Structures are given as C-alpha cells and as structure tokens.
C-alpha positions in Angstrom: 3.8 48.6 33.8 1.8 49.2 30.2 4.1 50.2 27.3 2.9 52.2 24.3 4.1 50.4 21.2 1.9 52.5 18.5 4.9 53.8 16.8 7.6 51.3 17.5 7.4 49.3 14.6 6.5 52.1 12.0 9.9 52.6 10.7 12.2 49.8 9.8 15.1 48.9 7.2 14.7 45.7 5.3 17.3 43.3 5.8 19.9 43.0 2.8 22.1 40.2 4.1 22.0 38.3 0.8 19.9 35.5 2.4 18.4 33.4 -0.2 14.5 32.6 0.0 13.6 29.3 1.2 12.9 26.8 -1.8 10.8 23.7 -1.1 12.7 20.6 -2.2 11.5 19.2 -5.6 9.7 15.7 -5.2 10.3 12.7 -7.2 7.2 11.5 -9.0 5.3 8.9 -7.5 5.8 5.5 -9.3 2.7 3.3 -9.6 4.0 -0.1 -8.9 2.6 -3.1 -7.1 4.9 -4.1 -4.5 5.5 -4.9 -0.8 8.1 -4.2 1.5 10.9 -6.5 1.6 10.5 -7.5 5.3 7.1 -8.8 4.4 6.7 -12.5 5.8 5.4 -14.6 2.9 4.1 -18.3 3.4 6.4 -20.8 1.5 7.1 -24.4 1.2 10.3 -23.8 3.6 7.9 -21.7 6.2 7.5 -17.9 6.4 10.2 -16.0 4.8 10.8 -12.4 4.1 9.7 -11.2 0.4 13.3 -9.9 0.1 14.9 -13.5 0.6 12.6 -15.0 -2.4 14.2 -15.8 -5.8 12.7 -17.2 -8.8 12.0 -21.0 -8.6 11.1 -20.5 -4.7 7.7 -22.3 -4.0 5.2 -20.0 -2.4 1.6 -21.2 -1.0 -1.3 -19.5 -3.0 -4.9 -19.2 -2.4 -6.1 -21.8 -4.8 -3.2 -23.1 -6.6 -1.5 -24.9 -3.9 2.5 -24.4 -4.0 3.5 -22.4 -7.0 7.2 -21.3 -8.2 7.9 -17.8 -8.1 8.8 -16.6 -11.7 10.3 -13.1 -11.2 11.3 -11.5 -7.9 12.3 -8.1 -8.5 14.0 -6.2 -5.6 14.0 -2.4 -5.9 15.6 0.2 -3.5 13.2 3.1 -3.7 14.3 6.6 -2.5 12.2 8.7 -0.2 9.1 10.1 -2.2 9.6 7.8 -4.9 6.5 5.9 -4.2 3.2 5.8 -2.3 3.6 3.7 0.7 0.4 2.4 2.5 0.5 0.9 6.1 -1.9 -1.8 7.3 -1.7 -2.2 11.1 -1.6 -5.3 12.8 -4.9 -7.1 12.9 -6.6 -5.1 10.2 -6.7 -7.8 7.5 -6.1 -10.9 9.8 -2.4 -9.9 9.6 -0.1 -10.9 12.6 2.0 -7.7 12.4 1.8 -4.8 10.2 2.2 -4.8 6.5 3.6 -2.0 4.3 2.6 -2.1 0.6 2.5 0.3 -2.3 -0.9 2.2 -3.2 -1.2 0.1 -6.5 -0.8 -3.2 -4.6 -4.3 -4.9 -4.6 -5.5 -7.0 -1.6 -8.0 -10.0 -1.7 -11.1 -9.2 0.5 -13.7 -12.0 1.2 -16.8 -11.1 2.9 -20.5 -11.6 2.6 -21.1 -8.2 1.3 -18.9 -9.0 -1.7 -21.4 -11.6 -2.8 -24.4 -9.5 -2.1 -23.0 -6.4 -4.2 -20.8 -8.2 -6.7 -22.1 -11.7 -7.0 -18.6 -13.1 -6.0 -17.2 -14.1 -2.7 -13.7 -12.6 -3.2 -12.8 -9.2 -4.9 -9.5 -7.3 -5.4 -9.2 -3.9 -3.6 -6.2 -1.5 -4.5 -4.5 -0.4 -1.3 -5.1 3.3 -2.0 -8.9 2.7 -1.9 -8.7 1.4 1.7 -7.8 4.7 3.2 -9.4 4.9 7.0 -10.7 1.3 6.9 -9.5 -0.5 10.2 -6.8 2.0 10.6 -5.1 1.6 7.2 -3.3 4.8 6.1 -0.6 6.4 3.6 2.8 6.4 4.7 3.4 8.9 2.0 6.7 7.0 1.2 8.5 9.4 3.9 11.6 7.3 3.9 13.6 5.0 1.5 12.1 1.8 1.2 13.2 -1.6 0.1 10.3 -3.2 -2.0 9.8 -6.4 -3.8 7.5 -7.1 -6.6 6.7 -10.8 -7.2 5.1 -12.5 -10.2 4.1 -15.7 -11.3 3.4 -17.6 -14.5 -0.2 -16.9 -13.9 -1.7 -14.2 -11.4 -1.9 -15.5 -8.1 -3.0 -14.6 -4.4 -0.4 -15.2 -1.6 -0.3 -15.1 2.1 1.4 -12.3 3.9 2.1 -11.7 7.5 -0.1 -14.8 8.4 -3.5 -13.8 6.9 -3.3 -10.8 4.7 -4.0 -12.0 1.0 -1.8 -9.9 -1.3 -2.5 -10.4 -5.4 0.4 -10.9 -7.5 0.2 -10.4 -11.3 1.4 -12.9 -14.1 4.5 -12.1 -15.4 3.1 -11.4 -18.8 1.1 -8.7 -17.2 -2.0 -10.2 -18.5 -4.9 -11.0 -16.2 -6.9 -14.3 -16.6 -10.1 -12.2 -15.2 -10.6 -14.7 -12.4 -10.9 -12.2 -9.8 -12.9 -9.2 -10.2 -11.0 -5.8 -9.3 -13.1 -3.2 -7.7 -12.8 0.5 -8.8 -12.3 3.2 -6.1 -16.1 3.9 -5.9 -16.9 0.2 -5.9 -14.5 -0.5 -3.1 -15.5 2.4 -0.9 -18.9 1.3 -1.0 -18.1 -2.3 -0.1 -15.7 -1.0 2.9 -18.5 1.2 4.1 -21.1 -1.7 4.3 -18.2 -3.9 5.9 -17.6 -1.2 8.7 -21.3 -0.5 9.4 -20.5 3.1 8.2 -17.9 3.6 11.0 -14.8 4.2 9.3 -12.8 7.4 8.5 -13.2 9.4 5.4 -10.4 9.2 2.7 -8.7 12.5 3.3 -6.0 11.8 0.8 -8.7 11.5 -2.1 
C-alpha cells in the first residue's frame, strides 16, 4: 500500500528540551619532538633492550661509531593528540617488527638512488616525508603514548627492531653535518625512484 506523505512533515514544532549543541573536543597542539615508542628494541652492549629501559651511560651500538654511551634518555608520557605518531610496518625498513616513531624523527636511508641524486650513499629522511612508502602511515597519536628521546655526545645512528636506522641528535642540539637531511620534496623524489613510482600519495600533506 502506498502512502501519501506530501504534507506529513509540513508542520513541526522545534524541540526546546534545553539540549546543548555538540561541541568537538579541543585538541592539544602537536609537539614536534624526535622520539620513538618506549617499546622499541634497541641494540645495546647487553643485547636488544627496550628504549624505555635505557639510561644515561648505557652502551648502544651505532652505525659507524661502535659502542657509544647514551648521554641522556628522556622518557615522556604523551597524552592522546599531543604528538604525531608514525607507524612503520614490519619489514618496511628491514625491521623485524613494527616501529612507532614521531613525525620529526629522522631515519637513515641507504640506497643507490641516494648517491645518484645527492652524491652520498646515505641520507636522513624525516618520518613525515615517508607517508605511503611501503605502508608507512600516520597513526595520528590517537592514544596516549610512552615515548623516549635518546641523545649522545655527538649525533649518532642506532639500530632499532633489527634493521631500522634511527637518527639520534647530539645532546647539544648541534649537528656536525656528517649526514645530509633531505627536505620534504627531496625525500619524496627519492622515495618515488626507490619504489619505481609504485607507492601511495601523501594524503596528509
């Protein structure tokens, strides 16, 4: 049976129940820190240990400096939305398990294309520039996160989750310029060539 509703909603009375309009929650500003999840496994003189277990003085394996003592290990409990977290899936960067880092954390990339484009075999790429490359994506900091910032007397590159290479700054904050850090555009060009033009666009940009 067909009903005629042409005038059923012509007259109505607005609800006046005192209900308050929905207001979206205020989000904390994203803090641009270079750090890793506290559960990230780091290669040390005592084997693979979680970053959250490291303290000043602990010896960590570095890419070209051998065993180097940690100068500072700052542990920070970040509330949701307080920082931009990036997710690197297992195997994306020679990692045996997933890695979670902040957007400002840089990774060392070694590839023949690095030398072809920039005249050096290794370059530093900020995590934020790697969106879509081998499944790397932003986790948007949707949950509270325990982060660790490691610093050494000089800037170093350390091993995380087996083969991912993470850059750690000098405690002074000054770079010796040994590693070249790519701009966003340079990084995207490199990743495009490395992937043979087969990786997702950066939808967050």
